N, C-alpha and C positions, 0 to 999 in steps of 0.2 A: 753207677752209670759208666758205660764204656767211654774212655777219653775221647775217642774219635766222634762218638755220638754227641758228647758234650760240646766239643769244638764245632761240630756241624750245627747244633742247635743255637750256639752263640752267634755263628755266622749268619744264620737265618734271621735271628732277632736284629742283628746289626743292619742287614740288608732291608729288613722291614722298616726299621727306624729311618734309614736313609731314604727309602721310598716315600715314607710318610712325610719326611721333611721336604722332599722335592715337591710332593703334592701340596703341602702347605705353602711353599714358596710360589708354586704355580697359582694357587688360589689367591694369595696376596697380590701377585702380579696382575691377575685378572681384575681384581678390585681396583688396584692402583691405576690400571690402564683405562678405567671407565671414563675418566675425564677427557683423556685424549681421544677415545673412541666416540664420545659425545660430540666433540668438535668435528671429527671426521664425518660422522653420520649426518650432522646438521649441514655440513658442506655438501655431502652427497644428496641430501634432500633438496637443497637449493638447486643443484644441477638438474635433478629430475624435474623440478618445477619449471626451470628454463627450457628444458627439452619439450615439455608439454606445451608451454607457451608458443614455442616455435612450431610445434605440430598444428596448433589451432590458428596460427597466423597464416597457414597455407591451406588451401582447399584440397584436402586429401580425399581422393576419389577411388583409389585402387583398393579393392577389398583385401588384397594380400598384405597391405601395409597395416590395416587396422588391428590385427592381433598383436603386432609389435607395439603399437601405441598402448593397447590395453595392458601389455606386460609392463611397460614403463609406468603406467598408472599403479600397478600392483607394487612395484618397487617403491614408488613415492608414498603410498599409503602404509606399507610395511615399516618404512623408516620413520614415518610420522607417528605411527602407533608405538614403536619402540621408545622414541623420545618422550612421548606423552606418558607412557607407563612408568618410565624411570622417574620422572618428576612427581608423579602421583605417589609412587612408593616412597620416595624421599620425604614427602610431606608427612608420612605416617610414622617415621622413625627418627624424630628429632631429639629424643631423650639421650641421657648420658649413661644409662644403666647398661649392663652387659647384654641384655636381651635386645635393646635398641641397636647396639653396636653390631651384634650378630646379624640383625635384619638389614642394616646398612650395607654390611659386607655382601650378604646374599643378593641384595638389590643390585649392587654394582657389578658383581660377577655375572649375574643373569643378563644384564644389559650388554656387557662386553661380548658375551657369547652370541646374543641375538644380533648385535651390530656386525660382528664378523661373518655370521651366517648370511646376512643380507648382502654384504659386499661380495662374498664368495659366489653367491647365486648370480649377482650382476656380472661378475667376471666371466662366469660360464656362459651367460647370455650373450655378452659382447664378443666372446671368443668364437661362438658359433657363427656370428655375423662377420668375423674377420676385422673387428674394430678394436683398436688398442687403447683409446682414451674416450671418456664419456662425452667430451665435446664433439667428437667425430660422429656420434651415434646417429643424429638425425640426418647429417649430410650423407652418411652411408646408406640410410634407409630411403631417402627421398630422391635419389638420383633419377629414378625413372617412375616414381609413383605419385609425386605430388604436383598439384597445379597451383603455382604461386598466385597469391592475391597481388593486386597492384600495390607497389611500395608506398605510394603517397596517398592511397585511398581513392583513386579515381579509375575510370576506365571501364564502366559497365556497358556503355552503349557505343554504337558505331554511327558513321555518317548515314547509313541506310535509313535510320529512323526519321531523318529530316526530310525524306521524300514521301513518308507515309501520311495518309489522311484518314485511315480507318480507325475505328474504335474510340473516337473522340466524342464523349458525351459529357454534357455539363461543363464544358470548357470555355464557353463563350464569355461568361462573366470574368473569370480569372484572366483569360487571354486579353480581353480589352483593357483590363486594369493594368496588366503588365506592359502592354503596348504603349499605353498612355504614359506610364512611368519611364519607359525606355526612350521614348521619342520626345518627351517634354523638354522645355527650355531649361538649360543649365549651363553655367559658365565652365563647368568641368565635365569630362566624360563620366558616365555613370557605371557603377558596378552594383549589380542587383543579385542578392543571394536568395535563390528560390529554394526553400527548405520544406521538408515534409517527410512523413514516414515512408519507408521502403515500399515501392509498388504503387504509390499514389498517382504516379504519372507526371513527375517533374520534367523528365526528358521530353515526353510527348507534348507537354505544355510549352516548353521552350521551342520545340520544333514548330508548333503551330504559330507561335509568335513570329518566328523568322520567316514563315511563309506568308505572313500578313503583308498586304500591298503597301500599307503605310510604312512599315518597317523597311521593306525593300526599297522604297523611294528615298528613305531617310539615310540609309547606309549603302556605301558603294561595294563593300566587301564583307563577307561573313566567313569566318574560319572556325570550324568545329574540330576539335581534337579531343582524344580521350583524356588528356591531362597529364600524361607522364612527361617527365622533364625533357627527354630527348625529342619527343614529338612536338612539344611546345617550342623548343628551340627551332625546329624545322618550320613551324608555323610563322614565327617572327621573321626567320630568314627568308621565307617565301614572300612575305609582305614587303620586306625591304627590297628584295630583288625586283618585284613587280612595279612598285611605285617609286623606287629610287629615293632621291633626296626629298621628295614631297611627302614622304610617309607620314610625317607628323601633321600634315594638312588634310589627309584623307580620313574620312569618317568610316570606320569599320567596327565590326563586332567580333569579339572572341568568346566562344562558349567553352567553359570548363565544366565537364560533366562529372558528377559524383565525387566531389572534392571532400575529403575526410579530415584534412588537417591544414593549418595555415602555412605549413612549410613551403607549399608550392608558390605562395606569393613572395616569400623571402628569396627563393631561388630565381624568380623572374623579375626581381626588382629593377634591374637595369633596363630590361625590355619594356616594362610597363611605364617607366618614366620617359624613356627615349621615344617610343612609338605608342602612346597611350590609346588603346582602343576602348570602346564601351565593352563591358564584360558581363556576361550572364553566367552565374555560377549555380549549379544544382548540387544540393548537399542534403544529407540527413541530419546534419548538426545545426541546430537552431541558433547556437551561440557562435558560429563561425565568423560572423561579421565582427562581433565584439572582441574576438581573440585574434583578429588579423593584425599585421604589422602597422605601426603608427604612420608610416609614410603613405599608406593608402588614403588616410583621412585628408592629407594635404593634397593628394594627387587626384582623388576621385570623389564624386558625389555618391555616398554609400546608401543602399536601401535594403531592407529586409522584406521578403515576400513569402508568406506561408501558403503552401498549396494543400488544401484540406481534402478529406475524402468526399465521395459523392453523396448527395442527398438521397433520401429514400426514393423520390421520383426519378432521379437520374439513374439510380441503380436499376430500377425496373426498366427504364428505357434502354440501357446497355444490354441487359439480359434479353429483352424482346428483340433488339436489333440483331444480336448474334444467333438467337434461336428462332428461326423463321416460323411463323404461325403459332408461336407459343402463346401470345397474348389472346388470340382467338380461342385457343383450347382452354386457357384459364377462365375466360368469360363463360365458357360452357360448363366448366367443372369447378365448383367451389373448393373441392378437396385438392385439386391440382394447384389452384391459386394459393391455398394455405401452404402447400408443400414448397412452392417456389418462393413464397414469402419467407418461409423458414430457412431456406437455403441462403437467401439474400441477407437475412439477419446474421447468419454465420459469417458472411463475407464482410459485413460491417462497412460497406461503402468503398472498399478497396478495389479499384479497377482490375488490378492484376489477379485478385482472387476471383472476381466475377468472370473474367475472360478464361481463366484456368478451369472454372466450373463448367463453362460452356463447352470447352474442348473435351473435358471428361465425359460429359453427357453425350456429346456427339460421337466420340470414339467408341463408346459402348453401345451405340445404336439405341440409346434410350429415347431418342427423338428423331424421327424422320418423317417423310411424307406418308409412308405406308403404316407407321406405327403410332399409337397414342401413348403419351407419357404415362408412366406408372406412378400415380400419386403416392401410393403406399411405399414403393421403393425409394422415391425421392425423399420422403419424410425420413425413412430409415437412413439414407445416405447423409442427410443433413447433420445427424448426430456424430458422424465421424468423417465429415467432409474434408477437413484439412489433411488427415492421414491419407485418405485416398488420393488427394491431389498431389501430395509429395511423393507417394510410393509409385505413382504412374508417370511422374516427370512432366506434369502439365503446367507447372508454375515456372514461367519463363519471363524475362524482362523484355523491354521494347526491342532489343536487338536479337532476341531469340535465345539468349543465354539462360541457363537454369539458375533460378534464384537460390542463393545459399546464405548462410549466416557468416558475414565477414567480421572477424574479430581483431583485425590488425590495429584498430584504435581503442579496443576495449580489453586488451590482454590483461592489463593490471587489475581489472575488475571481473575477470573471467568467471571466478567462482560465484560471485554475486549474481552475474547474469544467468548462469546455468541454474542457479537455485530457483529461478522463477518457474522452472518446469514442475516443481512440486505442487503448484496451485492448479486448481481445475481451470479448464479453458472457459473463456467467455464469462468470467466472474471478476468483479473488482477486488483488488488486493489492498488491505489496509497498510498504508506505507509506514506508519509507526510500528506496526507488528513486523513488517518486513525487515526494517533496520534492526530491531531487537533480535530477530532470528539470525541475521548476518553476524551480529556480535556474538551471539551464543555459539554459533558454529565455528567461530575463530577466523572468519573471513576478513574481519576488520581488526587490525593489530595496532597497538599503541605506537605512535611515532613522535618521539620527543615529548614536548609538553602539550601537544594537541590532544584534546579529549577524544576518546574513541567515538562518542556520539557525533561529534562534528565531522569526523572522517566518514562515518556511515552516511550522514546526510550529503556529504560531498559526492560519495559514490552514487547515491540515489539521484542527485542532480545530474551527474554525468550520464546516467542511463536515460534521464528525461531529455537532456540536451541532444542525445543521439536518436531520439524518437523511438527508443526501444519500449518505453512505457509512456502511455498517454495518461496524464494525470488529471484529477479533478481537485481543484483548490478551493479552500474556504474563501469567504469574501475578503479576508485580511491577508490572503496570499499564501497561507500554509498548505502544503501538499497533504491532502486528506486520503484519497484513494488513487490507485493507478490500475491500468488495465493494459495487458500485453495483447496486441492484435492476435487473433486466433491462428492465423497463418504463421506468423513469426513464433508464436508459442509452440506450435507443432514442430517447427524447424529445430527449436532448442531441444525438444523432447527427442526427436529423431537423432540429433547429434549425440545425445547421451546414451542412446540405446546401444551404440557401438561399443561402449566401454562396459556396460552391464553393471555399473556401480550405483546407478540410480534406477529405481524401479517404480513405474507408475502403474498401479493396479486398477485397471478399468473393468476387469471381469473378476468376480469372486472366485472363479474356478482356475484362475491363472496360477501356475506354479512359481514360487518365489525362489530366486537363485540364492545360494548360500553366501556368496561374497558381497552381497548388496550392502551398501553403506547408507543410502538415503532411500527410504521407503515411504511412498505416499499412496493412500487408498482413496481413489476417486469413485469407487463403488462400495456398496456395503461389504463389510469384512466377511470373508468366508472362513472355512476351516483351515487350520495350519497343520501341515504335515509334521508329525512328531519327529521324523528323522532329519528334518532340515535344521541346520545350525545357523545362528545369526550372531556369531561372536564379533563380527566386524561392524554391525549395525550402529550407526551414529545418530541417525535422525529418523523419527517416526511420526507420520502425520495422518490424521483421520478426518476426511471431509464428508463422510457418510456414516451410516449406522455402524456401531461397534458390536461385535459378537463377543460377549464377556468370556466364555470358555476359551475361545481362540486368542483373545487378548491376554488372558492369564498364561496360556501356553507360550505365547510369543515373548512376553515380558520375562518369563523364566529363563529364556535362552540368550538374553542380551546382557552384556557386561560393560560395554563402552558407550552406552546410549547417553547422548548429550542433550538432545532435543526431543520432547514429547508434546505433541500438539493435538488437542481434541477439538479445537474450535472449528465450527462448520461455517461455510459460506453459503447461506440458503438463498434460493430464488424467492421471488415475491410470492409464488404459490406455496412454497414450503414454509414461508414465514406465517402464512395464514393458517395452514394446517401442518404444524411442525412434525417431522417424523420422530420416532422414538429416540431418546437420548440416553447417554450414560447417567445412571441415577445413584450409583454407589462408587465411592472412591476405590479404585483398584489397588489393593494393598501391595501387589507385586511391584508397583511403581517404586516402592521404598527400597527395592533391591538395586535399583539403578543409582548407585552411590555417586556417580560422576555427572548426574543430570545438572545442566546449567539453565535449562529453559523448560518450564512446565506451564501449559495453557489448558485450562478446563473451561474456558469461556463458553457460555451458552449451554452448558450441560445441566442436568437436574440433580447434581450432587448437592447434598445438604450438609455433610459433615466432613471436615478435613481432620485426619487423625493427628494426634500430638507427635507421633513418630515421624512426622515430616521433618523434624529436626535432623534426621539421619542424612538428608540431602544437603550435605555441607557445602557443595559447590554451586548451589542454586543461585542464579543471578536475577532471574525474572520469573515471577509467579503471577499468572493472569487468572483471576476468578470472577471476572465481570459477567453479569447476567446469569450467575448460578443461584442456587437456593441456600447458600451458606449464610447463616445468621451471625456466626462468631468465629473468629480465628483462634486456633489453639495457642497455648503458651509456647509450644515447641517452635513457633515461627521466630521467636527471639534468638534461637540458636543459629539461624541462617545468617552468618556474619558477613557474607559477600553479596547479600541480596541488594539489588539496585532498583528493581521495579516491582512494586506491590500494588496491583490493580484489582480492586474488589468492589462489587456492588451487587445488591440483591435483585434478582430477576422479577419482572412483572408477572411471571408465571406463578408466583407465590400468592397472587391475588385472584379471587374468583368473583363472580357476579352473585350477589345475595338478593334473592327475590322475596325477602320477608315482607308479607302484606301489611305488617304494622308500620312499615316505613312510609313516610308521607309521599304522595304522588309528586313527581317532579324533582325529588331529591336524587342525588347520584346513587345508582344501584350498586356500584362497585365498592366492595369492602374487603378488608383482609380476612383471610381464613381465620387467623388468630386476631380477633378484633382488638385494636389498641385504641383506647379512648382519646389519646393525645393526637391521633391522626384524624379524628372525626371533628376536630375543632378548626375554625378558621376558614381560609379560602379553599375553593375547590380546585385550585391549581395543582399541577403535578409536583410531587416531591420525589427526589431521587433517594432510594433506600440505601443507606449506608450499612456497613457491617461492623459489629463490635470487634474490638482488638484488645490485646493485653496492654496494660498501662505503660510498661517499660519499653516502648518502641524506640526510645533513644539509644538502645543498644545496637540498633541497625544503622550504624553511622554512615554506611555507603549508599543509603537510600537516595534515589533521585526522583522517583515518582511514588506518591502515596495518596491514593484516593480509591473509594470514598469511605472514610472511616466515620462511624457513628459514635457520638459522644454521649449517648443516652446511658444513664447510670443503670447498672444491673439491679434487678429487683432484689431488695433486701440488702443491697450494698451501701456503701457510704459515699459521700461526696468526695472523699479523699482520693479515691481511685480515679475519678474524673479529672480532678485538678492535677493529679500526678501525670496523666497522659498529656495534658496541655503543657506542663512543664518540660516533659521529655522531648517535645517537639523542637525546642531550641537547640538540642544536641544534633539535630539532623541538618547540619550546615551545608550538605551537598544537595539538599532538596531543591528541585526545579519545578515540581508540580505538586500541589497540596489540595486535597478535598476533604472537608469535614461537614457532617450533617448533625441535625438535632441540637444546635447550639442554644444556650440559654443566656439571659441577660447577665447572670453572675459569672459567665465564662469570659466575657469580652476583655477585661483588663489583663487577665493571665494570658489569653490568646494573643493579644497585641504585643505583649512583652516577648512571647516566643517567636512570633512572626518577624519581629524586628531583627532577630538574630539570623534569619534565613536570607542572607544577602544574594543567594543564587536563584531565588524564586522567580520563575517566569510566568506561571499560571496559578491562580488562586481561586478556589470555589468554596464558598461558605453558605450553608443552608441552615436557617434558624428553625427551632422547634415551633409548632403552631402557637400563635399568640405571644411568642417571645420577642422582645425587642433587643437587638444587638447594636450597641453604640460603638462604632469603630473610629470615632473622631476624637477619642481622648488622647491619642498620641499621633504626632506627625512622623510618619515612617518613610518620608520621601527619600531620605539619604540612605536608609537601609534597603529599600526596595527599588534600587536603581535599574534592575533588569526586568521588573514586572511589566508584562505586556498584555496579559489577559486576566480579567477579573469577572467573576460571576457571583453575585450576591442575591440570595433569596431570603426574604423576611423583612420585618419592620426595622427600618434604620432611623427614622426621624429626620436625620440630616445626613448629607453626603460628606464623607471624610475628606479633609483637605489633601491627604496624600493621593487621592484619586483625582481630584479636580486640578491639581497642579502637576500632574504627570506629563512628561514630554514624549513618552514612548508607548503609552497605552494604545493598543490597536483594537482591542475588543472589550466591550463592557456590556454586561447583562445585569439588569436590575429587575427583580420580580417581587411584587407585594411589598414594596419599600415603604409606602404610606408616608411619603415626604410631605412636610407641611407647606412647602413652597414649590412653585413651578421652577424646576431646576434645569429646564431646557437650555436657557441662555448660558448657564454655568457649564453645562456639558459641551456646548458649542465651542468653548475655549480650548478643548483638548485637541492639540495640533495634529496628532498622529492617528486619531480615532478613525477606524474604517468600518467597524461593525458595532451597531448599537441596537440592543433589544430592551424595550421598556414594556413591562406588564404590571398594570395596577400600581404605578409608581407614585402618581399624584393626581389630584382632581383638578381638571381644567376644562373649560368650555371651548376655548379657542387656543390653538397651537400655531405658533408662528416661527418659521425658519428664516433667519435674516442673512443678508449677504455677509461674506467673510466668516461665517460660522460653518462648522462641519465641512471644511474644504476637501477633506479626503474621504468622507463617509461614502461607503459603497453599499452598505446594507442598513436598512432601517426597518425595525419591527415594532409595531404599536399594537398592544393587546390589552383588552379589558378596561379601556378608558370609557366608562359608562356615560360620563357627562360631556364628552367631546362632541361638539357640534360642527366645528369647522377646522380645516388645516390650511394654513396660508404659507406660501413659499415666495419670498421676494424674487424678482428677476435676477438671475445670476447666482442664486443660492443653490446649495446641494449640487454643485457642478459635476461631482463624480458618482452620484447615486446610480447604482445598477439594479438593485433589487429592493422592492418595497413590499412589506407584509402588513396587512390590516386584519385584525380579528376582534370580534365582539365589542366593537365600538358602537353601542346600541343607539346612541343619539346622533350618529353621523349618517345622515340620510341623503346627502347630495354628494356628487363626485367632485373632489377638489380639482380645480382647473389645472393645477401644476402638473398633474399626471401626464397630460398631453404635451407639456412644454419641456420636460426634462429630456434632453437629447440623448443621454447615455443610459436611460432606464431600459433594462432588458427584460425584466420579469416583474409582474404584479401578481401577488397571491392574496386571495381573499378567503376568510374563513369565519362563518357565523355572523356575517354582517346583516343589518336590518334589511327587510324585504324592499323598502323604498330605495335603499342604496343599490341593491342588486338590480332593480328595475331601471334605475337611472344610468347605471354603467352599461347596460345592454345597448343604449343608444350609441355609445362610442365604441362598442366592442370590436366591430369590423375594422375601424380605423386604428384602434390600439394594436390589434393583432398583426398589423402590417409592420409594426416597429418593435413589438415585444411579445413575450409569452404572457398570457393571462390565465391564471389557474384559480378555479373555484373549489374550495374544500368544504365538505359538509361537516356540520357538527354531529358527533356521534352520541352526544348525551346532552342533558339539560344544562343550560348555562347559568342556572340560578346560583347566586353566591351563597357561601356559608353552609353548603351541604357537605355531608361526609365525603371524603375523598380517599382514593387509594393512590399510592405513588405511581406516577406515569400512566394512570388510567385515563380513559376518556378519549377526547379528540386527538388527532395527530398534532404533535408538537411541531411547529414549522421549523424548529431549530434542531431537529434530530430525534425526538422521542417517537415512539411507535403510536399508531392510531389504534382505536379501540378494537377494530375488527382483527388487528394483528395479535392482540393479547387476550381477547375474550372470545371463546368458542362460539361458532355460529348458533348452536343450539341454545346457548345461554342468552344470546341476543334475541332469539325468537321468544324465549320465555319472558324476557323483559317486555317485548312488544305485546304479547298476549296478555300479560298481567296489567299493563297500562291500559289496554283496550277494555278489559273487563272492569277495571277501576273506574274509567271514564263512563262506561255504560251504567255502572251502579250509581255514580254521582248524578247522571242525567235522570235516571228513574227516581232517585230520591228527591230530586227537584220537582219532578212531575207529581209525586205523592204529596209534597208540600203544597203545590198549587191546588191539587184536588181537595186537600183538607181545609184550605182557606177560602174556597170558592163558595158563593151563595147557593142555596138549595134550588 
């Protein structure tokens, strides 16, 4: 080789080695910088979050500004994705082998590159705007584009409203009550907090009160200000100037409109003490009074006053007042009457929504002297009324200002608030489901030692306090369901449309954007464009029918999916005739490795594949109301699972019209007839689901129900006992439900339950004819947090750990077959608010004594065949609000106490004797002046001891479905026809017997 060529080759090799070494150093530096880049990116993500909070604390109306806000959202999500991807990749390479080390290096260098790319794009973005630091961003953007909200949360109305007298319907009662409260005798000036949902008419109510002649004669001055500090200072200065040194002797009223926080009272402390006026406060925050400064209690006589929505009659009156001659047209046209009723149902009694609807109809010439209203078009409009009202700017408050979603008090729960948009309008939302979804999405983060569940409930309570959600509570005070008013719901949806990261699919033909992160189908699923990418999709919800091929196509394109929800919120009509449901587990779900929440509730899925173990991040699995019989062993690999909710659907039972069955017996039987279910009472049984015996491996479980302890056919008792033993390992368990218990299980069961010191709710269901003795152990010290107990099956005696509980609020006993009248013992439960008794003991006379059941708000008595009378001593049951009586066949007279209980709001009767029904009709008109009276028909024979299907038959007053909801209409008709034929045959047989024995 030529020497020069050799030297040149060596030089090239040396340069190549040097280059390679520099590359290696750069790679090592990239990996080494990952930790520093992670801190910087987390700081950057926090800045983006604060910028977005600032954006939503101001009413941004300029369309030119919205693209910039959307771009900030993109930076926020990109940084969030990069951080999350880093942590997930790190969790997969914890080994010490060379391959794991190489993966860790690649993971870190990938993150460093992504982080620097994101920050470089941000710098380019801010450079185009002429902004040097991130904190200047929103100031630079909003100089001329944003309309600020009131800093203290007040200022929606002006003095002009206090001169108006129009549009006031249904206000006489609340006005008189408020006038009486304001002018009543009191040694101190009064401060009244008038609270209610946005648009209910709080300002109009206060204005009407101040126009009242009695109020005018009682107070010499009235000052109304929007409530900002500078204006309030002027108000107090004005009063001091006019009345001089006698200010504290002058009776005057101060109105603070739309107060959002208690800060205003702290800033006005000196004025409110020096010149104390009577104060009327309007607010959306129902807890404002309790959160106000302590000095107010010493200085003022404080009162809370809730202003509620209009009744159905008042809603019609307001509509007819604003729409001249509409009532006459409705009387002529039933279709138009139905259309107007449909529109009012969408308004849900909110005056601002009704008035906006009237303006919308009038502005579009849908109703005038020359034209007749179009009933078809009105009906069509009612389905998208809120969207039309907002898009055309007809929703304005009392001062004429456009209604918007003010977030300055809810910024710290912004994500949770916006998440309400995924649910369909005008449907109740299960609050327990809602909080689990918030946690799965990562909206609720751990802070210190406070459990995430507690923080989620605090967030829910905050939205309830601000009247964003109107809740429905159980008799013992637990929030069950909530509903966002349609108008507010649509405002939230329209707010999110600007960012295009949340997509509500109301039309199957809608095209889906690629960058969508939260996708909710409010209409049946249509076809998915093969070219659309969904790599950023985090949350997927289906509230209507699912198209399996489209679902498969969609699930193939998602990588970061965290929430997948198939549970539908059916209307009453849909419950009677359910639309088609998903009947096969979509195996493409298993590709979503990062899934934290999976709900298949209410679907027709029968089998869960063992490969579900691949969903290693799954925290919540909801299989309630499915057709699943048994959980796979793969469920035991889900080590972070916190909520396992399972129960078999009523749809797995059908009506059997076998003519060999005796007439009068229950016709409902399981498709796969189980002889153990055909024994015993005809009362409903909740169908549990079989589970692997080693459930103790799931140590993070907090909710576990409903698990069936029935031994597998051909199996041994060992597996059953092992499952009961494993329960004691689930020390985080707060809610437990077990079914098909046998007498041999109780000792082992009690030993395990004794270890569950965090248990709040316990539900145990015995197998037919099995006796479960739970009194062998005193578990009071172990079950210090137990508040709700549901026991179904023969007990013999009530356990002491129930009778001596100080915190038990709900107790349900069914088919207990107690040997003594335990009513007096139950009356000693100091905290009991909800009591259901069904076939618990035999008694002819039931007596409720004074000082017993002091907090009881709900009482249900069912299946007391020998009960002839119910007596309530004067002063007993002082808190009772709801009474349910069912199938007490010997109770034929109306107990006098029903008319004497002052707090009783609802009386429900089901399957009572005809004599009782006739007797109560004498009092019905008087009763309905004070309470709701509901009659529920029995849907099947009430004969005891007939074969039964779980949850079949009549409507369970405590939550179960009625027969017409679970048995198809055709099946019911077949029953009726069969019974009629059988009865006719029996009559003819009787006539033949008579003919054969009569003399010739």
